[in-house]
N, C-alpha and C positions, 0 to 999 in steps of 0.2 A: 584308410589309414589319412587322417587326420592329418591336417597342413591347417596353415595361418593363421590365412586369410577365411581357411574356412570354420578359426576361431571366431573370426569376425562378424563373417556370416551365422555363426549360429549363435553367439556366447554373449559378445558384447554391442553390435549395432541393431539387436532388435532391444536387446534393453534400452539402448537411447532412443530408440524411436517408439517406443512404448510412453517413454519418461519426457519425451517433447509434445508428446497429443496431451500427456497431464498438466503439463506445466506451461501450453501456449497461451493461454488468457493470463497467464501474467507474463507473460515477455513485454515485459516496457522497452525502452529506448535504451532508458539506460541499462537494464536489463543487458542487450542486449551490446552495447558497448561492455561494458564487464565481462561478458561472457569473451567477446573477441580480444579485446585487452587479454586478459590470463589463456585462452588458450595459444596466444601469439607468446606470452611469455612462458607459456609449462612447455611451448614447440623449444625458442630459439634458448632457454634454460638447457635442455633434456642434452637435444643435437650430441653440443663435441662430449657431454659428460659418456652422452649412451656411446657413437663413435671409441673415447680411450678403455670404454670396460671389454668390448669387443675386440679391439686391441690388442688385447692383453690377456685372451680368450677366458675371462670369467662367465660369460654367457658362449652357446657355437649352433651351429646352426645347420642345419643337414641343407646342402642347396634343392635339394626335390621338394622341402619343405618351404620353401621362396619364392614370390617371385622372381620378382630383385632387388637388388643390393646396392645404397648413394654412398657411397663416401665404404666403409664397413657395417652400416645397419639394415638389415632389410627395411625396404619397402611396410610394409605389413608393419614394423617397425614404428616407424615414423604416424603410422596414422594412428598408431595406440595411443601416444604423447596425446593427439587430437581427442579421441573417443575416451581415451578414463576424464581427460579435465572437458571432457562434456559429459561423463555420466553423472560425475559425483556433483558440478556446479549445479544438472538439471536434480539432484535428488538431494541435495543441498534447498534450492530456491523451493522445495516443498514443507521443508522444517524447521526454514528461520524466515520468512516472509511477514511471519501475523501480529508479530508484536515489532511495537513502533519503537524505532531505531535510539531514539532515544531514552524509551525507557531504562533500556542496557547499561550509560553513559555512566563512569564509575567519577562520581565527583569528592571523594576523597583521596588526600594526597597520599598520607601515607602510603594506603594501600597498593595506589597505584604508581605508586615509586615499586615497591618493590618488586607486585607483577610482569609492574613492564623489564627491571635492569634483571633481579634473578634471574628468569631464564636466558637474560640473554647473555649474561657472565655462564652460566653454564652449557650455554651453545656455543660458548666458545673455545673452552675444551676444552670439550666432544670435539671444533672444526680441526683441534692441534691435534687430539691424540685421533680423530681421525688420520690426518694427515700418514702422523709414525707410521702406522701400524699399513699404510693403501700401499704396500710393498710389491710389487709384481712379482708372481708367481709365489708370495703366502699365503698364509690358509684364512691371513687375513682380511686379505687384499680388498675383496668386494665387499669387505663391511666396513672397513677405512674408507674407500672411493663412498660409499650410500653418503657415512660422516660428513666428513668433508664436502661432498655436492651441496648436503642439504644446510646445514643449519647454518649454512651464510643467510638463506636468505630463507630459512623463518626467523635468522633474527631481526632482519627486515623486517619483513611482515610485522614482528610479533612487535614489532618500537612502535609501529604507527595505531595496530588492531588488539593485543595483546589482553588489553582490558578486557575488550569489546567481545573476543571467543570466549571468555572467562563465565561474563558474564551472561552467554549463551551458551552454559556450560552443558545441557540437554539437549536443546536442538543438536550447538558444536559437534554432541558424541556419536548423538545418529547419523547424521552430515559421514562420519569421517566410520565409525566403525562399520554400518551397512555396507556399500561400497567395498571397503579391505575386504571383508571374510568373504563378497560373492568372488573381486578380481584374485582372493589365494584357493576358493577354490575353482573354477576355471584354471588358473594359472596349474591348479594339483594336475587335473585333467592333459593338459596341453604335455606338460612335462612325462605324466608315464607315457602318452603318447610319443611321448619322443619329437614333439614337433620344438622343440629348446635342448638345451640341455644345460647342465648349470655345472661347471670344468669343480671336479671335488678338490684341485690342489690350490684350488683360490677361493674354497668355502670355510666355513669350521667343519660344516657335517654334520649343526644338533635339525632335528627335525622335527619338527612342530606340528605334522600332519600326514601318517606316511610317507612318503616319501618329497612332501614337500621342503626346500631346503630353512632355515629360520631367517636368511638373508631376505628371502624373497616375499615373507610376511610383516620382513621391517618397513623396504621397499614400500607393495603396498600402503605401510600404513603412511610412511612418512610424506611419500606423495599424495599422498587424500588430507592429510593435514596441512601441508602446500595450501592442496587447492578449496580451503574449507577458511583456513586464513585469509587468502588473497581475496575469495569471494566475502567475508564480514570486513577484509579491510574498504572497501565497495560503499557496499552494505555503510559499517561507520561512518566512510569520509560522507554519501549523501546523506544522513542522519545528523549530520552536524549543520550540512550544507539547510535544511529543508526547518533545524530545529533554532539555527541564527541567520539566518535570511540575511540581514541589514553587514551581516559580517561578510559572508559570505554571495555572493548577490550573483554571481554568471550562472546563468541555469546553462542546460546541457546543450551544448554543441561542440566542436571538434575542431576550435581556434586553440591559441595556444594561452593564451587569460585561464581559457576553461580548464585546460589539460594545468595552466600550473595552480591558479588555483585548487584544484582533486590532489594534487601533491599539496597541499597549504594542509586540507583540508587532517589527509590523511599520518603527515605526522601531527596535526595540533595534536596538544593532550585536552581532554575533555576537565579534567579539572582545573582548570586554569581558562575555563567560563563560568558564568555567571550560571549555577541551579536554577535562578527561578525559572524561566521559561520553562525549565521542563519541569515542574513545577503545576503551571502555568497548564501545559497540555497534557498533563497529568485528571489536573479537576474536571477541564472542558471532557476528556471523554467519563468520569465521571455522571457529568451529565450531561454525557450522550447516552451511557451505558442505563442512565435510571430513565429517562423521558423517553427513552423510541430504539425499543429492544430489535424494530424492523429496520430502522439505517444504521444499528450495532452492525447489523446480522453480515447487511447487504456493503458498510465499507470496508469488508474484512479484504472484499473482492479488486481494492481499485491498489496501483500504485505506491508505494511508500508515501515518495510528498505530494501525491499528491491526498490521501486520505489522512493525513496528520495538519492538513490544514482544514480540510470539509470540517473533520472535529472542532475546530476551532471555531469556525464558521458556523458551525452547526447549535456549538455548544454555545454563542455569541448568540446569536437569533432567540435561542428559547429561554437564556438566563433574561433577556431584558423584554421575552413575552410574557414568564414569569413574574417576575417588577409587578406589572399592569395587571396582573389574572389575582395575585396570590392578593390583592393589596383593597381589601372592601373601599375605605375611605377613600371618595370619590377628590377629593383637597388632595391626598397622598398620593394619587392614582398621577396626578394633571404635577407635580412634584418631579416628581418620579420618571415620567414623560420630558421634562425638561432638561430631567440631567443628563438623559440619555440623549438627549437634541447636542446640550449643549457637545459634549465626547463626540457625537458624529460630527457635529465642526470643525472642531479641535481637530478631527482626525483629516482634514478634508478641505481645511482652509487655505491651503497653495493651490486646489486647479482651479483652474481655466474653464472650468467644462466639468456639463455631469461623466462625463465617459476619461477625457482626462485619467489618463495612470505613467508614472515613476518607471518604468523599468527600463530605456533609454536607455540611464546614467543610473553612477552608482546611489541607491536612496536612501533617504535620509530619513528619519526618526521623525517622526510627529513628534510637535512640539504641545506636548499632554501635561494640565495642571492634577500631575498623579494627587495631591494634596486634599484636594474635595470630593475626588471616588474616595478613599479612605476615609474621613468619615461616613459616604453615606453609603457604598454599599458591602454585602456580607463579603467576605473570606471570598467564594465562589464565586461570586460576580467582581468583584477587584481581577481574580485570577482572567477569566472568560473575556476582559473589557481590553486588559495587560495584551496579554495571547491576540487578541484580533487585529491592536497595535504593531504586533508583528508584522505586522503580511499585507495592511492595507494597502499598504505600497502601488500593488500594482491590482488595485479593487478602485473600480467605480463608485462617484457616491452619489449619485441617480439611487442605485437599488436602498441602499441605506434606507431615505430622506422616504423610499412607499414603503422602505418599513415602518417606518413613521406613522405615514398616513395609516395602516393597520392597527398600531396601536390607537388612532386619535379615534379611533371607529368605535372601539371595545371604552376608553373613554368615557367617551361619548352618547355608550350606547344605544346607537343606530340601531336600528331594525334592518332584517334585511328585507322588503318587500318583496321581490320576483328574483330571475332567474339573473338578468342583467346585473342587478348587487352583489350579488353570489358573489360571480365570475368577474368582479371590481373588488371585490373583497380579497379576496382566494391570489388574485392578482398581487394584486397590495404585501400580503403575506408570505405568500410561498413565490407567487409569478418575482419577484424580487430578488427573493435565494434563490429560485432556478439561471437564475439570470450570475447574479452571482456566486455560480456554481462552475459555471463554462468559466470565466474565466480562470478560476482554481485548476483549472484542469488544464486549460492549454500552455496557461504560464509553467504548470509545475509539469508538465510533459515535451518544453524545451521547445512548442513551438509554433506556430502560432494560422489560421484562421487566412487564408492568404488571398482573397481580396473583399472588402467592401459589403460589396451583396450575399456573398457567402458570411459573412459574420452577424452581418442585421437578421438572415437569415434564421440561422442559431439562436441567437438570441431570442427571438421572436416565439421558436417551438421550444426553451428555456420556460421562456413563462408558461404557456402556455399549457409543458408535460407540470411545472409545479401548480397550478388551476388545477387540476387535475388530481395531481395525489391530497390538494385540501380539501378539494369537494371528500375527497374517502375517505380524507381525517376528520371532516365533518359530519357526512353520514356513519360514520362509526359511533362517537361520540354525542349525541344529541342527547342521552341520559348522562353521563361524567358533564358534557357543556353546565344543562338542567344543577345540575345536583352538587353539584360543586365552583361552580361560577355565576351560576345562576343569566346562564346565557342562554338562544335562541338565534341559532343560525340557518335557520332550515326560512326558504321565503313564504312571508306570509300572506302569497296566490295560492300557494301550496294547501296551505288550507281552509278550510267550510268556515269556520269562526275566528278568523284567525285574533282578534283581538282575546278572547277567551283562551284560547290554546296558548299565548306567545306569554300573557300573566298567570297559565301554570305552570311554565317550562320556565318562567326570568323569577315570577315575583313569589311564588307556591311552590318555584322548586323541584315538582312533582309531578317529573315527565311519565310516569308508569301508568298514570290516570288517567290520558290518553288512554292508553291501549294499546299493550301489542302491536295490535294488529295495525291501528295506524301509523307509530311508532316504523311500522317495517315499512310499510306506503310514505312514507316522508325518504326514510333513508334511499328506500330503492330509487327513487325519481329523483335522486340528486346522484346517485351511482350513473342508472342512463345518462344526467349531463354529461358526468365525466367522460363516459364512454362515447360519448358524440366526438370529443376528440383527445379521445386519450391514442387513437391509433395516429391522424396529425399530429403530436407530439410527438411519435418520432422518427419523423421524417428527417430529421437537425442531428439523428446520431448515423446520419454516417460522415458529419462534414467534423465533427471532432475525434481527438488523437487519436485511434487505431486502438491503443490500448486501457482507453475508458470507455469507449464502444459498450463493452462485453458487462461491466460493472453495470454501468447505468440502464443497462435493462435488467437486467437484476434487480434495482433496485426501486426500476416502474414496477417487475412483475410481482415480487413479494406485495408492495401496495397496493396492487391491482388482486393476489391471490386474500387480500383483507375484506375487498369486498365483494369477490364473489364470496367469502363465508359470513360474511353478511345476507346477501340476496336467499345464498338454498338454508340459512338457518330459518325451518319451521317458523319461528315467533320471534320481536328485533332483540338480539345476544345483548347488554349488557353490555362488555368489549367485546368483539368480534375479532380476532389475530390467527394467528398460522403459526402449527408447536413447529418445534427446532427443527425434528424430519423433517416436515414439508416445505421449511424453508430450506434446509439443505437442497429438499425434491427438484425448487423450485429456481435454486440457485444453478443450481446444475445445467440445467435446461435451459437459463439462460446463458449461460453463460460459452456451451461448449458449442450447443447446438441452435438456439434461435437468435444466436448474436452477428451467427455467419454470415447472414446475408446480409451486411450492411459491412462482410469486408469487399464483397465482392461485384454490390451497384459499383452503375458508371457514376463517377466523381461531379457529376454534372450538375449544378443548382434548377431544376424545371421550374421552380417555382420561385425563387429570386424576381 
């Protein structure tokens, strides 16, 4: 004989456990806040209604099949409020997290108004009709109670998130339908085993599958719609804040100011916001997809806000680098470099020091003379410049000037004489980006590194990690850098005849003349240099916000996989890379297994 608690132990709790194991690397502080809030609201809102339903005998339970009763409701039923909400939220997370929220905003005022108000009108009428037919003892009682109970909360959620729900219609449908079908199946088993009973006198006695009443199917469908809508409401409001940081500047906290801002983000119609920021972010993502498939894949596992701002940061660094690299004329290179420097000067002219940031008060937009950039930049470059200006208030200025030093190295055509030069150049162009990534991760996680020694240690390790990844890129791109840019970053001290080899790589742009064996030996030596620092660079991960530790490890391991591909190749490959499934395997291994040690280390900075 199946009991209600058996239903949980056999059918619901194991599913929640499996979903929790799948999704735990993606449960950020914001996600925890969302789960906790939605579960609490589900429990509070459902409890009086459930008591009312059972009081009027719409549902019945045999005492031998339940543990205890609080009010009129079995303890296991109260458990179910939370269990179903958790199950659906975790399932929805798997399918709804992969697309940046801002790409699902609706900026068309006409369609936005129709999508918002027409369902609300229908739901209001349904509420009234449900109230009218929910007469105790009548066969429409159960159906009517579902209608008048569910429609008001759907109306409220639809007001803020209906357009977002519709824009993500495919993932929304999967998030709703699959748990609904599963719970209907479990319900049918429980009804068949008489764990609970639906009163025929208060039901329409229309059966969907076997002895499964129509109202039960409707109940699971409606409640899952409410749960997914609640999840979407949070995702939409988070996306609003990430996309418009000047309008919504408070980061995650349990303060009243943050909660008030959340309400503002929820009710704000995105069609009243400027679409230009979303256009710029889309351009940034296009840059990322074109320029770095490795980082594009790695970025997917970061929390939404962190990912969005990392995309912006990467795109700005990439387009400014390309502005220098793609220009053959040295004079024009210098003019473009000066333009980038002028822009950075404008972004940070209100800073008092190299690491002064503006997060303690409502940030102000930097005063940028955009007219000169519209004349000088392509549409894509201008979008990346505008996008970085939206998040520059919480970033320090020094790494941007270090990036400029790296560009000057390229403009001047300096030769990398030795490993010290290689490390210095890599620090300029990638160590600086590692520093900026730390600020992005900490700010968007709503946390801070709790003392100066730890902060400095993490920054040093981030710079070191940037150097490692850049050296791996250089070892992979010896041929590409030579053929497309006429450039060589191989240390001259590696070469038997430095003058001849550098001339072949930079002037002749004919790297294969050196022979695959020599190219492979250069790459292997640089990879060995990177490997000496790679493990050390990971030491800072444990002090980062917990939700980015796994994703950072994924990013570094994907690049490390590229290094392994270069070393494993019998000859020097034109451009080594990992296949799609190799990246997925590396990502799963890093995210679910290798990252575990960074969650259980003692939080003590031994190297500070």
